C-alpha positions as CSV (number, residue, x, y, z in Angstrom):
1,X,-0.2,0.2,-0.2
2,X,2.7,2.3,0.9
3,X,4.6,1.6,-2.4
4,X,1.1,2.6,-4.3
5,X,0.6,5.8,-2.1
6,X,4.7,6.2,-3.5
7,X,4.0,5.9,-6.9
8,X,1.1,8.3,-6.5
9,X,2.6,10.7,-5.2
10,X,5.5,10.8,-7.5
11,X,2.5,11.3,-10.4
12,X,0.8,13.6,-8.5
13,X,4.3,16.2,-9.0
14,X,5.2,15.2,-12.1
15,X,1.6,16.3,-13.3
16,X,2.3,19.4,-10.7
17,X,5.4,20.0,-12.1
18,X,5.0,19.8,-15.6
19,X,1.3,22.0,-15.9
20,X,3.3,24.6,-13.4
21,X,6.2,24.5,-16.5
22,X,3.9,24.7,-19.4
23,X,2.0,27.5,-17.8
24,X,5.4,29.9,-17.5
25,X,6.0,28.6,-21.2
26,X,2.9,29.7,-22.4
27,X,3.3,32.7,-20.9
28,X,6.7,33.6,-21.9
29,X,5.7,33.2,-25.5
30,X,3.3,36.0,-25.1
31,X,6.1,38.8,-22.8
32,X,8.6,37.5,-25.9
33,X,6.4,39.2,-28.7
34,X,5.4,42.2,-26.1
35,X,8.9,43.5,-25.4
36,X,9.9,44.1,-28.8
37,X,6.4,45.1,-29.8
38,X,6.0,47.6,-27.5
39,X,9.7,48.8,-27.3
40,X,9.3,48.8,-31.8
41,X,6.0,50.7,-31.2
42,X,7.3,53.7,-29.6
43,X,10.1,53.6,-31.5
44,X,7.7,54.5,-34.6
45,X,6.3,57.3,-32.5
46,X,9.4,58.5,-31.9
47,X,9.8,58.3,-28.6
48,X,13.6,58.9,-27.2
49,X,15.9,56.1,-26.0
50,X,15.9,57.7,-22.4
51,X,11.7,57.5,-22.2
52,X,11.7,54.1,-23.4
53,X,13.6,53.3,-21.2
54,X,11.8,54.4,-18.7
55,X,8.2,53.2,-20.3
56,X,10.4,49.4,-19.9
57,X,11.4,50.2,-16.4
58,X,7.8,50.4,-15.4
59,X,6.9,46.2,-14.6
60,X,10.5,45.9,-12.4
61,X,8.3,48.7,-10.5
62,X,5.3,46.3,-10.7
63,X,7.8,43.2,-9.9
64,X,8.9,45.1,-6.2
65,X,5.2,46.5,-5.8
66,X,3.5,42.9,-6.3
67,X,6.1,41.4,-3.6
68,X,4.6,43.0,-0.9
69,X,1.2,41.3,-1.7
70,X,1.9,37.7,-3.3
71,X,1.7,36.0,0.1
72,X,-0.8,37.4,1.4
73,X,-3.2,37.0,-2.0
74,X,-2.6,33.4,-2.4
75,X,-3.1,32.9,1.2
76,X,-6.7,34.1,1.3
77,X,-7.4,32.4,-2.5
78,X,-5.7,30.2,-2.9
79,X,-2.5,30.1,-5.2
80,X,-3.7,28.4,-8.2
81,X,-7.2,31.0,-8.4
82,X,-4.9,33.9,-8.1
83,X,-2.7,32.6,-11.0
84,X,-5.4,32.1,-13.4
85,X,-7.3,36.0,-12.6
86,X,-3.4,37.2,-13.2
87,X,-3.5,35.3,-16.4
88,X,-7.1,36.5,-17.7
89,X,-6.0,40.6,-16.1
90,X,-2.9,40.2,-17.9
91,X,-4.3,39.2,-21.1
92,X,-6.8,42.7,-20.7
93,X,-4.3,44.8,-20.7
94,X,-2.4,43.5,-23.7
95,X,-5.4,44.2,-25.4
96,X,-5.9,47.6,-23.9
97,X,-2.3,48.9,-25.2
98,X,-3.6,49.2,-29.0
99,X,-7.1,50.5,-28.1
100,X,-5.3,53.2,-25.8
101,X,-1.8,54.4,-28.1
102,X,-1.1,57.1,-25.6
103,X,2.2,57.0,-23.6
104,X,1.3,58.2,-20.8
105,X,-1.5,55.3,-20.5
106,X,1.1,52.5,-21.6
107,X,3.6,53.7,-18.5
108,X,0.1,52.9,-15.7
109,X,-0.4,49.9,-18.5
110,X,2.8,48.6,-18.0
111,X,3.0,48.7,-14.4
112,X,0.2,46.5,-13.7
113,X,1.2,44.5,-16.1
114,X,4.4,43.9,-14.3
115,X,2.6,43.2,-11.3
116,X,0.3,40.5,-12.5
117,X,3.0,39.2,-14.4
118,X,5.3,39.3,-11.4
119,X,2.5,37.0,-9.2
120,X,1.7,34.7,-12.0
121,X,5.7,34.0,-12.1
122,X,6.2,34.1,-8.0
123,X,3.5,31.4,-7.5
124,X,4.8,29.0,-10.5
125,X,7.9,29.1,-9.9
126,X,7.5,28.2,-6.1
127,X,5.3,25.8,-7.5
128,X,8.1,24.4,-9.9
129,X,11.0,24.9,-6.6
130,X,8.9,22.0,-4.7
131,X,7.3,19.9,-7.3
132,X,11.7,19.1,-8.6
133,X,12.4,18.0,-4.6
134,X,15.2,15.5,-5.0
135,X,18.0,14.3,-7.0
136,X,16.4,15.3,-10.3
137,X,16.1,19.3,-9.2
138,X,19.7,20.3,-11.1
139,X,18.3,19.1,-13.9
140,X,14.4,20.3,-13.5
141,X,15.6,23.7,-13.1
142,X,17.3,23.4,-16.1
143,X,15.6,22.0,-18.6
144,X,12.4,24.5,-17.0
145,X,14.5,27.5,-17.9
146,X,15.3,26.0,-21.5
147,X,11.5,25.1,-22.0
148,X,11.3,28.9,-21.1
149,X,13.8,30.3,-23.3
150,X,12.6,28.6,-26.1
151,X,8.8,30.0,-25.7
152,X,10.3,33.6,-25.4
153,X,12.5,33.2,-27.7
154,X,9.5,32.1,-30.4
155,X,7.2,35.0,-29.5
156,X,9.3,37.6,-31.7
157,X,8.7,35.4,-34.3
158,X,4.3,36.8,-34.3
159,X,5.8,40.5,-35.0
160,X,8.0,39.4,-38.1
161,X,4.6,37.7,-39.6
162,X,1.8,39.7,-38.3
163,X,4.2,43.0,-38.0
164,X,3.5,46.0,-35.8
165,X,0.3,48.0,-36.7
166,X,-3.1,47.6,-35.5
167,X,-4.4,45.1,-33.3
168,X,-3.3,42.2,-35.1
169,X,-0.5,41.7,-33.2
170,X,-1.6,42.4,-29.5
171,X,-4.4,40.3,-29.8
172,X,-2.1,37.3,-31.2
173,X,-0.4,37.7,-27.8
174,X,-3.4,37.9,-25.8
175,X,-4.7,34.7,-27.4
176,X,-1.7,32.8,-26.4
177,X,-1.6,33.5,-22.9
178,X,-5.1,32.9,-22.3
179,X,-4.3,29.2,-23.2
180,X,-2.0,29.1,-19.6
181,X,-5.5,28.5,-18.4
182,X,-5.5,25.0,-19.6
183,X,-2.4,23.7,-17.7
184,X,-2.8,25.8,-14.5
185,X,-6.4,23.8,-13.9
186,X,-4.0,20.4,-14.2
187,X,-2.2,22.0,-10.4
188,X,-3.0,20.5,-7.7
189,X,-4.2,23.3,-5.4
190,X,-3.9,21.7,-1.9
191,X,-0.3,21.2,-3.2
192,X,0.8,24.5,-4.3
193,X,-0.7,26.3,-1.0
194,X,1.9,24.3,1.2
195,X,4.2,26.2,-0.6
196,X,2.4,29.1,-0.2
197,X,2.1,28.8,3.6
198,X,5.6,28.8,3.7
199,X,6.2,32.0,2.1
200,X,4.5,33.9,4.1
201,X,6.9,33.6,6.6
202,X,10.4,34.6,4.6
203,X,12.5,37.3,5.7
204,X,14.4,38.1,2.2
205,X,16.3,41.1,4.5
206,X,17.6,38.0,6.9
207,X,18.0,35.5,4.1
208,X,20.7,38.9,2.5
209,X,23.5,38.4,4.5
210,X,24.1,35.0,3.6
211,X,24.6,35.3,-0.2
212,X,25.5,38.5,-1.0
213,X,27.4,38.5,-3.8
214,X,25.2,35.6,-4.9
215,X,22.4,38.1,-5.5
216,X,24.7,40.7,-6.7
217,X,25.2,37.8,-9.4
218,X,21.7,37.9,-10.1
219,X,20.9,41.8,-9.8
220,X,23.6,42.2,-12.3
221,X,22.6,39.6,-14.7
222,X,19.1,41.1,-14.3
223,X,20.4,44.5,-15.6
224,X,21.6,42.7,-18.5
225,X,18.3,41.3,-18.8
226,X,16.3,44.3,-18.5
227,X,18.8,46.1,-20.8
228,X,18.6,43.7,-23.1
229,X,15.2,42.8,-24.0
230,X,14.3,46.3,-23.6
231,X,16.7,47.7,-26.1
232,X,18.1,45.3,-28.4
233,X,15.6,45.6,-30.8
234,X,15.8,48.9,-30.9
235,X,19.0,49.1,-31.7
236,X,19.5,46.8,-34.5
237,X,16.8,49.3,-36.0
238,X,19.2,52.1,-35.2
239,X,22.1,50.2,-37.4
240,X,19.1,49.8,-40.2
241,X,17.2,46.1,-39.5
242,X,14.0,46.0,-40.7
243,X,11.3,46.1,-37.9
244,X,10.9,41.6,-38.3
245,X,14.9,41.1,-38.2
246,X,15.2,43.3,-35.2
247,X,12.9,41.6,-33.6
248,X,14.8,37.8,-34.4
249,X,18.2,39.8,-32.6
250,X,15.7,39.2,-29.4
251,X,15.1,35.6,-30.6
252,X,18.9,34.6,-31.4
253,X,19.7,36.3,-27.6
254,X,17.0,33.7,-26.2
255,X,18.3,30.8,-28.0
256,X,21.8,31.0,-26.6
257,X,20.0,30.5,-23.4
258,X,17.7,27.6,-24.7
259,X,20.6,25.6,-26.4
260,X,23.6,26.1,-23.5
261,X,21.7,26.8,-20.5
262,X,21.4,22.4,-19.3
263,X,25.4,22.2,-20.9
264,X,26.3,25.6,-18.5
265,X,24.7,23.5,-15.4
266,X,26.6,20.6,-16.4
267,X,30.3,22.0,-16.8
268,X,29.2,23.7,-13.3
269,X,28.8,20.5,-11.5
270,X,31.7,19.6,-12.9
271,X,33.7,21.9,-11.9
272,X,32.7,24.6,-10.1
273,X,29.8,26.7,-9.8
274,X,31.2,30.1,-9.0
275,X,33.9,30.1,-11.1
276,X,31.2,29.1,-13.8
277,X,29.6,32.1,-13.1
278,X,32.5,34.2,-13.1
279,X,33.4,32.9,-16.3
280,X,29.8,33.6,-17.9
281,X,30.5,37.0,-16.7
282,X,33.9,37.1,-18.6
283,X,32.0,36.1,-21.8
284,X,29.5,38.4,-21.6
285,X,31.8,41.7,-21.7
286,X,33.8,40.1,-24.6
287,X,30.6,39.7,-26.2
288,X,29.4,43.1,-25.7
289,X,32.4,44.5,-26.5
290,X,32.3,43.1,-29.9
291,X,28.8,44.0,-30.9
292,X,30.0,47.2,-32.2
293,X,31.6,45.5,-34.3
294,X,30.0,42.8,-35.4
295,X,26.1,44.5,-35.6
296,X,26.5,45.1,-39.4
297,X,27.8,41.7,-40.2
298,X,26.3,37.7,-39.8
299,X,28.5,37.4,-36.9
300,X,26.4,39.7,-35.0
301,X,23.7,36.8,-34.6
302,X,26.6,33.9,-33.7
303,X,27.7,36.5,-31.0
304,X,24.8,37.4,-29.7
305,X,23.7,33.5,-29.3
306,X,26.8,33.1,-26.8
307,X,25.7,37.0,-25.1
308,X,22.4,35.5,-23.7
309,X,24.0,31.7,-23.7
310,X,26.3,33.5,-20.8
311,X,24.2,36.4,-20.0
312,X,21.5,34.3,-19.1
313,X,23.4,31.6,-17.8
314,X,24.5,33.4,-14.3
315,X,20.8,32.8,-13.6
316,X,20.5,28.9,-14.0
317,X,23.7,28.8,-12.1
318,X,22.9,31.0,-8.9
319,X,20.2,28.6,-9.3
320,X,21.7,26.1,-9.2
321,X,24.0,27.2,-6.3
322,X,21.1,28.2,-4.1
323,X,19.5,25.1,-4.8
324,X,22.7,23.5,-3.2
325,X,23.3,25.1,-0.2
326,X,19.9,26.0,1.1
327,X,16.9,23.9,2.1
328,X,13.7,24.8,3.3
329,X,12.5,28.2,4.4
330,X,16.5,29.5,3.2
331,X,15.9,28.2,0.0
332,X,12.4,30.1,-0.5
333,X,13.3,33.0,1.1
334,X,16.4,33.1,-1.4
335,X,13.4,32.4,-4.8
336,X,12.0,35.3,-3.2
337,X,15.2,37.4,-3.1
338,X,16.6,36.4,-6.3
339,X,12.5,37.6,-7.4
340,X,13.5,40.8,-5.6
341,X,16.9,41.1,-7.0
342,X,15.5,40.9,-10.3
343,X,12.8,43.5,-10.4
344,X,15.9,46.2,-9.8
345,X,18.4,44.8,-11.6
346,X,15.4,44.9,-14.4
347,X,15.1,48.7,-13.6
348,X,17.9,50.2,-13.7
349,X,19.2,48.2,-16.6
350,X,16.4,49.7,-18.7
351,X,16.9,53.5,-17.2
352,X,20.6,52.9,-17.2
353,X,20.9,52.4,-21.1
354,X,18.6,54.3,-21.9
355,X,19.6,57.2,-20.7
356,X,23.5,56.0,-21.7
357,X,21.9,55.9,-25.1
358,X,19.9,59.2,-25.7
359,X,23.7,60.9,-24.5
360,X,25.9,58.7,-26.3
361,X,24.4,56.5,-29.3
362,X,23.5,53.4,-30.0
363,X,26.7,51.7,-28.9
364,X,26.1,52.5,-25.3
365,X,24.0,49.6,-25.3
366,X,26.7,47.5,-25.2
367,X,29.3,49.4,-23.8
368,X,27.2,50.1,-21.0
369,X,26.4,46.7,-20.3
370,X,30.4,45.5,-20.5
371,X,31.2,48.3,-18.0
372,X,28.7,47.3,-15.4
373,X,29.3,43.4,-15.8
374,X,33.6,44.3,-15.5
375,X,32.8,46.1,-12.4
376,X,31.0,42.8,-10.4
377,X,33.7,40.7,-12.2
378,X,36.2,43.4,-9.9
379,X,34.2,43.4,-6.6
380,X,33.6,39.6,-6.6
381,X,37.8,38.8,-7.1
382,X,37.6,38.4,-3.8
383,X,34.6,37.4,-2.3
384,X,32.6,34.4,-2.0
385,X,29.2,34.1,-3.4
386,X,27.8,32.1,-0.8
387,X,29.1,33.6,2.6
388,X,30.7,30.4,5.0
389,X,28.6,30.7,8.1
390,X,25.0,29.8,7.7
391,X,22.0,31.0,10.0
């Protein structure tokens, strides 16, 4: 009887895990379309890079604000119900963009979108962390990152087919997003709710001294993430790319994550995770320094691919380090801290690179990111990623 119960439990865990991954994958497909779509629309309106950067900073602000209410909402209403509501509200926001084509309104809409997105991602990733317990956690998280990146990279292809004019690209994004409701319905709410109750008692501030450099690494990764997602397609347009081709730069960036995150994880497991993170930082610096010379040549595509692999590999290896070192409430505190730091870093990346591109031209995007990542390498030279003592 106990063997039957164990098999039933494992079956439920895998069902929940697959459903959670499918939920995020469908959602990131829609987001992969929205990031370049909104940036390219504002670029066509003649909006400056600094203002586009400020607008792109609204979702990270929403992420920071949502962190204050996510545990309470999930505890009161159930995480599955909250996620379903957030999917619907995000779809409504996407449909509102073309209906209200005014810059001021888009600031409000993107702030709301950030709050809704943060809630969906936080609860879905909490499910994944919980349901991926055991000896397969690192491989499952790596596979999850690959699936999410693949779905995100496919999003910009919609722009290539539908363009950026009218309601069509927005309707397509909202329709795909609503498909996420199907896998969400398969998640066992009782099992997911256990994680929500635990998350309510997590203290991010108490966790921070245990892994300050690891959190800083995630924050610097988010600077790269926020800047590249907001401005890489705009960078291509500034160098004469058409809209469809410029959007494909985001796809190439994401494909670096698709193809290389599992190999990066294997290398980190067999060598040293802290050193692997530093190599990822170094490779990102190198690719950013080479990007201005490559942008008008075919070499830009493999270069952006490597940049995506290295830049996003920081998060993958960092998450593996977190799972290796921390368990229970410490692990939950760490994942919550990762989300908060990502929101802040993405905000800084979008605003900083928008300002520098306005002041120094399009090449300020890669050079700014190279300088930021170089600063981390200097600071981390003699500091461990995770403190030696545990509280």
